[in-house]
C-alpha beads as a LAMMPS data file, in Angstrom:
LAMMPS data file: protein, C-alpha beads

318 atoms
317 bonds

1 atom types
1 bond types

-500.0 500.0 xlo xhi
-500.0 500.0 ylo yhi
-500.0 500.0 zlo zhi

Masses

1 110.0

Atoms # bond

1 1 1 7.484 -18.690 9.164
2 1 1 7.782 -16.834 6.415
3 1 1 4.580 -15.967 4.010
4 1 1 5.908 -18.695 1.208
5 1 1 6.637 -21.505 4.182
6 1 1 3.249 -20.716 5.635
7 1 1 1.639 -21.518 1.894
8 1 1 3.421 -24.382 0.782
9 1 1 2.782 -26.069 4.259
10 1 1 -1.038 -24.856 3.833
11 1 1 -1.421 -26.138 0.582
12 1 1 0.960 -29.136 0.771
13 1 1 3.334 -28.244 -1.936
14 1 1 6.596 -27.147 -1.876
15 1 1 8.928 -23.731 -3.018
16 1 1 11.780 -24.100 -5.276
17 1 1 14.849 -21.460 -5.167
18 1 1 12.412 -19.020 -3.311
19 1 1 9.426 -19.523 -5.818
20 1 1 6.056 -20.368 -4.526
21 1 1 3.806 -21.239 -7.160
22 1 1 0.028 -21.666 -5.929
23 1 1 -1.530 -25.137 -7.145
24 1 1 -4.779 -24.814 -9.636
25 1 1 -7.040 -25.891 -6.521
26 1 1 -6.159 -23.086 -4.366
27 1 1 -5.948 -20.524 -7.179
28 1 1 -3.471 -18.518 -9.290
29 1 1 -0.459 -16.839 -9.462
30 1 1 2.984 -16.964 -7.438
31 1 1 5.483 -15.581 -4.932
32 1 1 8.891 -14.960 -5.382
33 1 1 11.381 -13.901 -2.751
34 1 1 14.836 -12.251 -3.208
35 1 1 17.646 -12.312 -0.797
36 1 1 19.660 -9.222 -0.449
37 1 1 22.145 -10.123 2.158
38 1 1 21.645 -10.763 5.723
39 1 1 19.696 -7.619 6.572
40 1 1 17.325 -6.912 3.309
41 1 1 15.153 -8.963 1.587
42 1 1 12.056 -8.504 -0.805
43 1 1 8.968 -10.474 -1.770
44 1 1 6.835 -10.362 -4.732
45 1 1 3.290 -11.313 -4.454
46 1 1 1.093 -11.961 -7.187
47 1 1 -1.816 -14.211 -6.412
48 1 1 -5.499 -14.550 -6.542
49 1 1 -7.247 -17.261 -3.879
50 1 1 -10.559 -19.158 -5.122
51 1 1 -11.668 -18.718 -1.350
52 1 1 -11.227 -16.057 1.145
53 1 1 -7.796 -16.118 3.225
54 1 1 -6.524 -14.150 5.993
55 1 1 -2.771 -14.042 6.662
56 1 1 -1.346 -13.056 9.601
57 1 1 2.244 -11.910 10.777
58 1 1 2.831 -12.017 14.473
59 1 1 5.341 -9.749 15.680
60 1 1 7.603 -10.635 18.487
61 1 1 11.334 -10.011 19.888
62 1 1 12.596 -11.769 17.104
63 1 1 11.428 -9.197 14.879
64 1 1 11.848 -5.983 16.816
65 1 1 14.933 -4.730 14.397
66 1 1 13.187 -5.632 11.627
67 1 1 11.130 -2.779 9.366
68 1 1 8.771 -4.048 6.939
69 1 1 7.549 -1.824 3.899
70 1 1 4.444 -3.389 2.247
71 1 1 3.490 -2.034 -1.036
72 1 1 0.097 -3.311 -1.815
73 1 1 -2.012 -2.984 -4.871
74 1 1 0.328 -1.749 -7.058
75 1 1 -0.032 -3.952 -10.506
76 1 1 -1.968 -7.065 -12.060
77 1 1 -1.428 -10.178 -14.102
78 1 1 -1.967 -8.880 -17.768
79 1 1 -2.955 -12.629 -19.454
80 1 1 -3.016 -11.430 -22.919
81 1 1 1.073 -10.491 -21.928
82 1 1 2.352 -13.323 -19.945
83 1 1 5.091 -13.760 -21.654
84 1 1 6.169 -10.508 -21.391
85 1 1 5.696 -10.411 -17.725
86 1 1 3.701 -8.267 -15.267
87 1 1 2.290 -4.553 -16.260
88 1 1 0.729 -2.020 -14.182
89 1 1 -2.994 -2.135 -14.275
90 1 1 -5.998 -0.240 -12.336
91 1 1 -6.684 -2.570 -9.218
92 1 1 -9.903 -1.881 -7.290
93 1 1 -8.167 -0.901 -4.062
94 1 1 -6.198 2.337 -3.977
95 1 1 -2.430 1.458 -4.177
96 1 1 -0.624 2.465 -0.747
97 1 1 2.311 2.079 1.449
98 1 1 2.597 0.380 4.855
99 1 1 5.506 0.226 6.520
100 1 1 5.795 -0.931 10.162
101 1 1 7.742 -2.690 13.121
102 1 1 8.425 -5.802 13.108
103 1 1 6.985 -6.414 16.471
104 1 1 3.191 -5.272 15.508
105 1 1 1.202 -7.843 14.820
106 1 1 -0.339 -7.782 11.050
107 1 1 -3.546 -9.368 9.795
108 1 1 -4.963 -9.410 6.084
109 1 1 -7.847 -10.049 5.239
110 1 1 -8.086 -11.730 1.334
111 1 1 -11.741 -11.718 -0.129
112 1 1 -11.905 -14.526 -2.644
113 1 1 -11.304 -14.339 -6.399
114 1 1 -9.630 -10.928 -5.598
115 1 1 -6.084 -9.723 -7.223
116 1 1 -3.071 -9.608 -4.442
117 1 1 -0.463 -7.556 -5.536
118 1 1 2.311 -6.748 -3.564
119 1 1 6.141 -6.288 -2.989
120 1 1 7.181 -6.285 0.177
121 1 1 10.778 -5.690 1.568
122 1 1 12.093 -5.996 5.219
123 1 1 15.088 -4.294 6.105
124 1 1 17.031 -4.567 9.278
125 1 1 17.389 -1.280 11.393
126 1 1 20.782 -1.090 11.470
127 1 1 20.966 -1.014 7.262
128 1 1 18.941 1.831 7.213
129 1 1 19.918 3.809 9.967
130 1 1 23.637 3.535 7.984
131 1 1 21.665 4.878 4.754
132 1 1 20.361 8.009 6.505
133 1 1 23.508 9.923 7.446
134 1 1 21.450 13.368 7.153
135 1 1 21.949 14.988 10.826
136 1 1 18.624 17.415 10.066
137 1 1 15.893 16.314 12.603
138 1 1 13.534 14.135 11.265
139 1 1 10.956 13.232 13.231
140 1 1 9.324 10.507 10.882
141 1 1 13.034 8.186 10.230
142 1 1 13.612 8.853 14.227
143 1 1 10.286 6.712 15.017
144 1 1 11.269 4.036 12.724
145 1 1 14.677 3.853 13.456
146 1 1 15.124 4.947 17.205
147 1 1 11.516 4.083 18.329
148 1 1 10.666 2.913 21.916
149 1 1 7.296 1.408 21.237
150 1 1 5.678 -0.249 17.979
151 1 1 4.393 2.115 15.189
152 1 1 2.395 1.723 11.688
153 1 1 2.087 4.154 9.066
154 1 1 0.425 4.127 5.687
155 1 1 0.697 6.210 3.004
156 1 1 -1.144 6.675 -0.645
157 1 1 1.505 5.785 -3.230
158 1 1 2.814 8.103 -6.146
159 1 1 2.894 7.827 -9.682
160 1 1 6.767 7.841 -8.850
161 1 1 6.687 4.413 -7.010
162 1 1 4.354 2.690 -8.854
163 1 1 6.488 3.375 -12.170
164 1 1 9.417 1.908 -9.997
165 1 1 7.665 -1.187 -8.976
166 1 1 6.515 -1.811 -12.692
167 1 1 10.362 -1.834 -13.312
168 1 1 10.519 -4.500 -10.789
169 1 1 7.698 -6.424 -11.654
170 1 1 9.123 -6.663 -15.280
171 1 1 12.322 -7.661 -14.621
172 1 1 13.883 -10.225 -16.730
173 1 1 16.222 -12.379 -14.248
174 1 1 17.828 -14.579 -16.668
175 1 1 19.560 -11.350 -17.462
176 1 1 22.939 -10.365 -16.133
177 1 1 23.287 -8.015 -13.029
178 1 1 19.156 -8.434 -12.722
179 1 1 19.790 -9.207 -9.249
180 1 1 21.825 -6.382 -8.080
181 1 1 19.257 -4.333 -10.305
182 1 1 16.369 -5.530 -8.267
183 1 1 18.329 -4.428 -5.063
184 1 1 19.059 -0.980 -5.804
185 1 1 15.052 -0.754 -7.501
186 1 1 13.710 -1.872 -3.581
187 1 1 16.113 0.857 -2.455
188 1 1 14.877 3.177 -4.474
189 1 1 10.930 2.408 -3.757
190 1 1 11.758 2.717 -0.171
191 1 1 13.734 6.072 -0.302
192 1 1 10.657 7.103 -2.109
193 1 1 8.421 6.271 0.288
194 1 1 10.153 7.668 3.218
195 1 1 10.396 11.061 1.357
196 1 1 7.143 11.171 1.125
197 1 1 6.543 10.221 4.816
198 1 1 8.642 13.052 6.218
199 1 1 6.268 15.429 4.611
200 1 1 3.670 14.833 6.922
201 1 1 4.025 18.015 9.244
202 1 1 2.737 15.960 12.526
203 1 1 3.486 12.941 14.575
204 1 1 1.594 11.208 17.443
205 1 1 3.083 8.283 18.969
206 1 1 -0.327 6.845 20.323
207 1 1 -0.261 3.135 21.816
208 1 1 -1.622 0.494 18.820
209 1 1 -2.317 -3.131 19.119
210 1 1 -3.922 -5.109 16.785
211 1 1 -7.533 -4.853 17.121
212 1 1 -7.190 -0.665 16.554
213 1 1 -4.939 -1.560 13.795
214 1 1 -7.971 -3.729 12.493
215 1 1 -10.454 -1.178 13.242
216 1 1 -8.345 2.062 11.349
217 1 1 -8.524 -0.587 8.074
218 1 1 -11.877 -1.238 8.551
219 1 1 -13.132 2.610 8.331
220 1 1 -10.403 2.927 5.495
221 1 1 -12.363 0.117 3.450
222 1 1 -16.046 1.963 4.531
223 1 1 -14.428 5.282 3.206
224 1 1 -13.846 3.326 0.022
225 1 1 -16.800 1.442 -0.288
226 1 1 -19.028 4.237 -1.748
227 1 1 -17.108 7.741 -2.594
228 1 1 -20.140 9.619 -3.074
229 1 1 -21.022 9.421 0.512
230 1 1 -19.347 11.455 2.619
231 1 1 -18.183 9.977 6.248
232 1 1 -20.440 10.081 9.129
233 1 1 -17.864 9.695 12.111
234 1 1 -20.509 8.707 14.464
235 1 1 -21.505 5.541 12.411
236 1 1 -17.413 4.953 11.941
237 1 1 -16.808 5.091 15.721
238 1 1 -19.455 2.708 16.356
239 1 1 -17.697 0.604 13.550
240 1 1 -14.502 0.714 15.068
241 1 1 -15.931 0.272 18.673
242 1 1 -14.046 3.112 20.465
243 1 1 -14.483 6.716 20.605
244 1 1 -14.470 9.916 18.289
245 1 1 -11.485 11.479 19.637
246 1 1 -9.424 8.028 19.895
247 1 1 -10.572 7.229 16.117
248 1 1 -9.741 9.956 14.897
249 1 1 -6.385 10.896 16.803
250 1 1 -5.119 6.850 15.474
251 1 1 -6.449 7.495 12.062
252 1 1 -4.540 10.576 11.575
253 1 1 -1.639 8.956 12.610
254 1 1 -1.433 5.884 10.828
255 1 1 -3.047 7.614 7.728
256 1 1 -1.401 11.017 7.974
257 1 1 -4.637 12.888 7.417
258 1 1 -7.739 13.332 9.235
259 1 1 -10.754 10.832 8.149
260 1 1 -12.634 13.906 5.991
261 1 1 -9.474 14.985 4.077
262 1 1 -8.606 11.254 3.546
263 1 1 -11.949 10.382 1.879
264 1 1 -11.562 13.176 -0.124
265 1 1 -7.984 11.935 -1.389
266 1 1 -9.871 8.800 -2.492
267 1 1 -12.364 10.620 -3.401
268 1 1 -10.078 12.693 -6.417
269 1 1 -8.156 10.233 -7.100
270 1 1 -11.119 8.021 -8.603
271 1 1 -12.239 11.342 -10.111
272 1 1 -9.197 11.367 -11.955
273 1 1 -9.295 7.942 -12.710
274 1 1 -12.918 8.279 -14.467
275 1 1 -12.045 11.478 -16.303
276 1 1 -8.595 10.114 -17.864
277 1 1 -9.258 6.265 -18.224
278 1 1 -12.811 5.638 -18.224
279 1 1 -13.464 8.529 -20.625
280 1 1 -16.395 10.264 -18.073
281 1 1 -17.192 14.029 -18.645
282 1 1 -16.454 16.213 -15.937
283 1 1 -20.255 16.562 -15.187
284 1 1 -20.785 12.832 -14.942
285 1 1 -17.733 12.260 -12.844
286 1 1 -18.718 14.832 -10.505
287 1 1 -22.277 13.637 -10.056
288 1 1 -21.110 9.930 -9.625
289 1 1 -19.219 11.083 -6.794
290 1 1 -21.898 12.861 -5.061
291 1 1 -21.074 16.585 -6.063
292 1 1 -24.646 18.661 -7.094
293 1 1 -22.468 21.486 -7.801
294 1 1 -19.854 21.186 -10.183
295 1 1 -17.885 24.588 -9.601
296 1 1 -17.308 23.291 -6.033
297 1 1 -15.907 19.835 -7.942
298 1 1 -14.083 21.770 -10.176
299 1 1 -12.259 23.802 -7.430
300 1 1 -11.862 20.784 -5.155
301 1 1 -10.180 18.421 -8.289
302 1 1 -7.698 20.781 -8.913
303 1 1 -6.699 21.643 -5.134
304 1 1 -5.939 17.699 -5.070
305 1 1 -5.097 16.952 -8.850
306 1 1 -3.297 20.238 -9.388
307 1 1 -5.513 21.367 -12.310
308 1 1 -9.039 22.056 -13.432
309 1 1 -10.873 18.249 -14.414
310 1 1 -11.690 19.612 -17.756
311 1 1 -7.802 20.764 -18.637
312 1 1 -7.140 17.691 -17.172
313 1 1 -9.481 15.364 -19.040
314 1 1 -7.461 16.946 -22.860
315 1 1 -3.814 16.220 -21.096
316 1 1 -2.450 13.441 -23.501
317 1 1 -1.886 9.773 -21.369
318 1 1 1.419 8.685 -21.084

Bonds

1 1 1 2
2 1 2 3
3 1 3 4
4 1 4 5
5 1 5 6
6 1 6 7
7 1 7 8
8 1 8 9
9 1 9 10
10 1 10 11
11 1 11 12
12 1 12 13
13 1 13 14
14 1 14 15
15 1 15 16
16 1 16 17
17 1 17 18
18 1 18 19
19 1 19 20
20 1 20 21
21 1 21 22
22 1 22 23
23 1 23 24
24 1 24 25
25 1 25 26
26 1 26 27
27 1 27 28
28 1 28 29
29 1 29 30
30 1 30 31
31 1 31 32
32 1 32 33
33 1 33 34
34 1 34 35
35 1 35 36
36 1 36 37
37 1 37 38
38 1 38 39
39 1 39 40
40 1 40 41
41 1 41 42
42 1 42 43
43 1 43 44
44 1 44 45
45 1 45 46
46 1 46 47
47 1 47 48
48 1 48 49
49 1 49 50
50 1 50 51
51 1 51 52
52 1 52 53
53 1 53 54
54 1 54 55
55 1 55 56
56 1 56 57
57 1 57 58
58 1 58 59
59 1 59 60
60 1 60 61
61 1 61 62
62 1 62 63
63 1 63 64
64 1 64 65
65 1 65 66
66 1 66 67
67 1 67 68
68 1 68 69
69 1 69 70
70 1 70 71
71 1 71 72
72 1 72 73
73 1 73 74
74 1 74 75
75 1 75 76
76 1 76 77
77 1 77 78
78 1 78 79
79 1 79 80
80 1 80 81
81 1 81 82
82 1 82 83
83 1 83 84
84 1 84 85
85 1 85 86
86 1 86 87
87 1 87 88
88 1 88 89
89 1 89 90
90 1 90 91
91 1 91 92
92 1 92 93
93 1 93 94
94 1 94 95
95 1 95 96
96 1 96 97
97 1 97 98
98 1 98 99
99 1 99 100
100 1 100 101
101 1 101 102
102 1 102 103
103 1 103 104
104 1 104 105
105 1 105 106
106 1 106 107
107 1 107 108
108 1 108 109
109 1 109 110
110 1 110 111
111 1 111 112
112 1 112 113
113 1 113 114
114 1 114 115
115 1 115 116
116 1 116 117
117 1 117 118
118 1 118 119
119 1 119 120
120 1 120 121
121 1 121 122
122 1 122 123
123 1 123 124
124 1 124 125
125 1 125 126
126 1 126 127
127 1 127 128
128 1 128 129
129 1 129 130
130 1 130 131
131 1 131 132
132 1 132 133
133 1 133 134
134 1 134 135
135 1 135 136
136 1 136 137
137 1 137 138
138 1 138 139
139 1 139 140
140 1 140 141
141 1 141 142
142 1 142 143
143 1 143 144
144 1 144 145
145 1 145 146
146 1 146 147
147 1 147 148
148 1 148 149
149 1 149 150
150 1 150 151
151 1 151 152
152 1 152 153
153 1 153 154
154 1 154 155
155 1 155 156
156 1 156 157
157 1 157 158
158 1 158 159
159 1 159 160
160 1 160 161
161 1 161 162
162 1 162 163
163 1 163 164
164 1 164 165
165 1 165 166
166 1 166 167
167 1 167 168
168 1 168 169
169 1 169 170
170 1 170 171
171 1 171 172
172 1 172 173
173 1 173 174
174 1 174 175
175 1 175 176
176 1 176 177
177 1 177 178
178 1 178 179
179 1 179 180
180 1 180 181
181 1 181 182
182 1 182 183
183 1 183 184
184 1 184 185
185 1 185 186
186 1 186 187
187 1 187 188
188 1 188 189
189 1 189 190
190 1 190 191
191 1 191 192
192 1 192 193
193 1 193 194
194 1 194 195
195 1 195 196
196 1 196 197
197 1 197 198
198 1 198 199
199 1 199 200
200 1 200 201
201 1 201 202
202 1 202 203
203 1 203 204
204 1 204 205
205 1 205 206
206 1 206 207
207 1 207 208
208 1 208 209
209 1 209 210
210 1 210 211
211 1 211 212
212 1 212 213
213 1 213 214
214 1 214 215
215 1 215 216
216 1 216 217
217 1 217 218
218 1 218 219
219 1 219 220
220 1 220 221
221 1 221 222
222 1 222 223
223 1 223 224
224 1 224 225
225 1 225 226
226 1 226 227
227 1 227 228
228 1 228 229
229 1 229 230
230 1 230 231
231 1 231 232
232 1 232 233
233 1 233 234
234 1 234 235
235 1 235 236
236 1 236 237
237 1 237 238
238 1 238 239
239 1 239 240
240 1 240 241
241 1 241 242
242 1 242 243
243 1 243 244
244 1 244 245
245 1 245 246
246 1 246 247
247 1 247 248
248 1 248 249
249 1 249 250
250 1 250 251
251 1 251 252
252 1 252 253
253 1 253 254
254 1 254 255
255 1 255 256
256 1 256 257
257 1 257 258
258 1 258 259
259 1 259 260
260 1 260 261
261 1 261 262
262 1 262 263
263 1 263 264
264 1 264 265
265 1 265 266
266 1 266 267
267 1 267 268
268 1 268 269
269 1 269 270
270 1 270 271
271 1 271 272
272 1 272 273
273 1 273 274
274 1 274 275
275 1 275 276
276 1 276 277
277 1 277 278
278 1 278 279
279 1 279 280
280 1 280 281
281 1 281 282
282 1 282 283
283 1 283 284
284 1 284 285
285 1 285 286
286 1 286 287
287 1 287 288
288 1 288 289
289 1 289 290
290 1 290 291
291 1 291 292
292 1 292 293
293 1 293 294
294 1 294 295
295 1 295 296
296 1 296 297
297 1 297 298
298 1 298 299
299 1 299 300
300 1 300 301
301 1 301 302
302 1 302 303
303 1 303 304
304 1 304 305
305 1 305 306
306 1 306 307
307 1 307 308
308 1 308 309
309 1 309 310
310 1 310 311
311 1 311 312
312 1 312 313
313 1 313 314
314 1 314 315
315 1 315 316
316 1 316 317
317 1 317 318
């Protein structure tokens, strides 16, 4: 059963032509599905629920040949420009994309009064294989398309992917060839993600189950909760209810980085936002994120962002 069908059944309402509008009594927003043939579809989800929700996707043999790309925390509705559609705005959570096998159980907890902004693209493995004709060895693509066990990978979204997502969100479906355009953009998002994923220098295939996956996302949330405090691996291992060794292996497998390095990526992305969008000074930003030595902050920022924070603050916003 699709997400649209589940929500329509839960709210005792109907979906029309792949469009489900959330009843006012449950919240606001919509979910729209697009069918690009028997082997590919896309769903745009823009909702805010009044009560907390847990949405589950059960894996199984019926889905084993599907690959799901879930692009999360992309954009939100700008109420002042509802007639114009949707624009990319800052979200509390880090924009990321998750790719998983269809036979992996996924559970997503959505707090009350929290924007849900996702584009979910599902592709049959045969179709993805037909796109990738390069015979050069690529361990990640082989894992995805020629796998023998469940997998799940998560990657922070690039600005390029966010720009494509914005184009998808702003499409006028009344225009000619809009469906064709959306299909091309969906394919572009998948390509950009796979290009980023293939840059990972390592690959492990530690066995996955739904409990461990849930624990890894709890660790990610804990890192993001307070970016001024470095991660305490002992406490995180207790949170995940596993050994530090297993926790580190699983986290690196899913997120492509060690826990501390991933924390630093989140920290520097937040620093870039505070400097560019909130107009905080370099010193204010550094101190807010837990740096007592501003020279050290400047070096770390340059390593992740590509330029020193003072120079970054002077670059015009596009």
